[in-house]
C-alpha positions, 0 to 999 in steps of 0.5 A: 091250313087254318079253318075259319072256325079255329082259334089262333094263338096270340102272345100276351103282353107281359104281365097280362092274363086271361081268366077264361073264355068269352073275354074281349081281346084288344091290341095294346102295343107291339109287345102283345095283346091283352083283354080290353082294360078300360074299353075307351078307344080300344079295338076288340080283335077277338074273343078268348077261347079259354084261359091263357097259358099256365106255368109249371105250377099251374098258375096263369103265366105272366111271363113274356111269351105267355099265350091265349087262344083267340077267335078272331072277330067276324063270327057269331060268338059268346062274349062275357057281359057285365052283370046286371044288363038287360040285352034285347035282340039288335042291341049294340055291344061295346068293349068295356073294362076287363074284357067284358061286353057292355051297352055303354057307347061313351068312347067304347068301340062296338064289337057287334050286335046282340043276337041271343034269344029274346031278352036276357038280363045278365046275372052275377057269376059265382067265384069259379076258382079261375080268378074271376070274381062274381062282382062284375062278370055276368052271363055269356051273351051271343054276339054277331061280331062281323060289324066290329069297329076297326078304327 
């Protein structure tokens, strides 16, 4: 039996990696899932619980059959935002490029509503050694994903 709070394992599309928790995971095609690449018209189905599987040498696995643990949409979860955005309670949150959350609604699908404390301006991350750069990734934000778009 699976608890509604447990992540589920999903097979990644060959060549895809997830570099850490909080990334928006979307359906690509019948060969697997991936982080939302452009955000345009991509439906988020869950949020990564951590980095994707690794090979014997400890590198992120890009081979067929690599997996990632995903929390399905429907709960309130932390999602990684683009850097430099100011979030206010009630703001709609959209799936953007690289599996990050944004405020841009142009062709992007809503994944939920920002429900964090008051107002938050996201700042750039430092390089964390997991492959994320400090260029676009910002803080994690609290999002109620029960209203995620399904079409």
